[in-house]
Structures are given as structure tokens and as C-alpha cells.
N, C-alpha and C positions, 0 to 999 in steps of 0.2 A: 054650538061652533061654527056651522055651514053655515048658516046666517051671516055672520060677523066675519067669514071668508070673504063673503059675496060683496060685503056693502064696504070690506077695504079693497079687492077688485076694483066696483062703480070706482069709490070711491079717488080709485088714483086712476079711473081716465075721468069722470066730468068734476069738477073740484070749481067753488068761487072765486079762486084764488093759479087755478090755471095754472097749478106746481103739479111735477111729477114726482110721487109719495116713493122715494128710496125706500125700497123692500117691501110696502105691500105684498107682493106678489110671495117673496120668504110668506111673509105669518101668514097670510089666508093659508097656500100650500100648510106649514107647519097645522093651522087649525082644519082645515080639512083632513088631512093628514087622523087628527084626536077627535075631529065625529067620526068617521071610521073605523076605528076601531076601540067607537064603545060602541058602535052599532056590531058591530061582528062580537064583542063579543059582552050583550049582554043578556046572555043567562052566565054568564062569571057570578063569581062569590062578590056583593060588594065592595071590596074595597079592592078587587083588581080595578073598576072603573075609579073609583076616589083615583086609584094610582094614575092610571092614566092622565082621565081629567091634572091632576097634578104636574105630569113630565109634558102635557102640552104647553099650561099654562106657563111652567115653568119655562121651555123652550123657544113661547113664544113669546113673551115681555123682550126679547134678548134684539132678533133684529126690529119689535115695533120703537126701544131707547134709543140702539142706536143707530137707527135708518132714517123709520121711517118720520118721527118726534121732528130728527136736528133738520129735516129736511120741507120742514113746516115756518120752519125761522122764519122767513120773508114775508110769510103772513102774520106771523105773529109775534113777533118783534119789533121794537121799533129803530134797534140797534143800525140801520142805512140811513134811515131817515135826519136822525141823530148824528149820525157823524155828519152827513150835508150839512146840518143845524151850530155843530160846532163849526165846523167850516166857513162856513159866511159869518161869526161869531167873531173869531180871529181875524177876518179880516173888514169889522167895522160896523158890521151889522148889527142893526137894533130887529131882536125878535118878537114875536108876542103869539101867542095863542090865539085863537076864535075859538067859542065853546067844547075846547078839547082841555082835559086833564094836563096838566103840561107835565105834570109828573113818570108820565112812562119817557118823556125825556132824557128828567133831569138827569141820573145812572148817568148815562152816556155822556149825553153833552157839556157834565162836570157843573152842571148850577143851573139855577130856578132860571124859567122862563115865564117872563109875565102871562098875567091866559089875562081877555075880556069877553064878555056875551053882548060886545055893543061894535054895529058895525061902525056907527060915528068915529069908536073910541083907536076901531084901526086908520079912518079915513086922518082922523087927525094926526098919528101917530105920522103916515104918509107924507102928509102936509105938508109937519116941522122938518125932516130927517130925510135925506136922497139914501140911503141905506135902510130899506126897512125892507123885511121878510116878514112871510105872514104863512104859519101855518092854519090848518081849516082843510075842514074838510070835505072831501067833491058840494054832496047838496047844500052847503054851506054858501062855499065858494060860488056855486048856479043860481041857488035865491040873493046874490047882493044884491039888494035894489041901487039899481045909480055902479053900479062899478066904474071904479076909474081904468080910468086907458091906458093908466103905465105900468098898468101890471102885464109878469109874463110867470106863465106856470114852470117849476124852474125840475120837479120830482113828484112823481105819483105813485106812490103804496099801498097796498092794499093789510090792514093791518085788520085782524081779524074781517068779520061782519061789511067794517068800511071803508072808501078807500081816502089817499088822506092824502095832501095836496100840502106841499111849497113852494110861496108865489111870494118872486118879489117885485120889487119895485125897481122898475125898467133904466139902467144906468142914461144919460143923457149921451155919453160920451160914447154910449156906441158897442162897450163890454159890456154882455148881453150874457153869457158864460157861466154854468155853476163850476163854484170852485172844485179843481183839481183836490183829490181825495192825494194823500202822499203815493209814494207807487219805491218800488221798489224796482232793484236796477241789478239783474238778473247778469251773473259773472261768466264768461265763459268752460266747460268743465277740464279744456286744456288748452297748451298754448302751444301753436304753430311750430312747424318747426320753420326755421330759416331754411330758403331756398337753396342755399348749400350744401346743410344737412337731408335733401331730397335726395331717398335710394334711386336710386337707376339702373335701368333694365335693360 
């Protein structure tokens, strides 16, 4: 328990995604308390130790499932990047995934994304369409031989152990901004009084 608690605290401070693990401190504290109780009660009946372990694990999974695991969504879920892909497809972009199982995006995009393992196939699509979005890993972007110069990285996201890029063909008209996600207009919580009704002191 103690070692796992230390690992949680270290994971909160140092992880490859640079994400804070919400609730890691609370989960680690529960493990430390459980470990301490086991040490204090080490001469008690075996059933006492089992009860402490059961309670510790029961309490431990609460912050893990409700706080720690959801905080990893940005590094384990393709949802955010898939929403951007869908925004581009809604604008008429041809999307192609390079050396990626595109099924990880299909659920959030709403349809299958074509795949290829051939740079030439990507370059042919770029040559034949004005609006193209390429999904690929950072290492494949860096390894792309004779990479076309009219490409721009519009999004980078860690998904598990790799960084995934969204790359678009630049617009000759100069509008190279990524599509905006739907915005929510927040209405004021109160309606200001007209000046004639303001209190006078």
C-alpha cells in the first residue's frame, strides 16, 4: 500500500503527459493510512487485517474512479481530437489517417476515417483536393520524406504513449485557422435595474 501511494504521488508530479492527477493525494493518503493500520494491528487476528484491507481498498477506489481516472481523459481518450476532425469534415475537408487505426476516432467523428500506410497515397490526396486533413503520429510527421511545404499542424495531443498530429493543407486564401468548436453563450444571472429604479442615498 505504501509503495503504491508513493507511486501515485510521483505520478502526479512526473508523468509523460504533463497532466495533474486530481485526487492522487487523497488516494495516496488512504493507502498510507491503510498501511499504517496494518503495521499497528500486525499482531491482531488475521480477520482484523483482512477487514482493514477491505475497507482501505473500498475507500481507495472512490477517488481513483471519480477523480484520478477522469483527469487522464485528455491523455487516454481521442475525444477532443475527434471533435476537431468532425469540425473539419463538416467544413468539407477530406480526412485521411496515416498508419493509425482510425477506429479510435470513428465513435466521436460519427463515421469511418479512411486509412493508409503509404505516404504517396497521402500526397496524391493532397494534390487532388484543396481541403485535406491528415491524422498521423509525431514520429511519422518527422520521418515524412520530401514532406510537402503547404502543410500546417493545427493540433497536437498525447494519446497513451504517442503524440498525434492533425495536419491540414494550407488555404491559398490565407484562412488557415482551425475550425472553432461550438460555443455556449452564458446568459447573465440577473437583469440590471434601469437607472430610474436605482436606490437613492
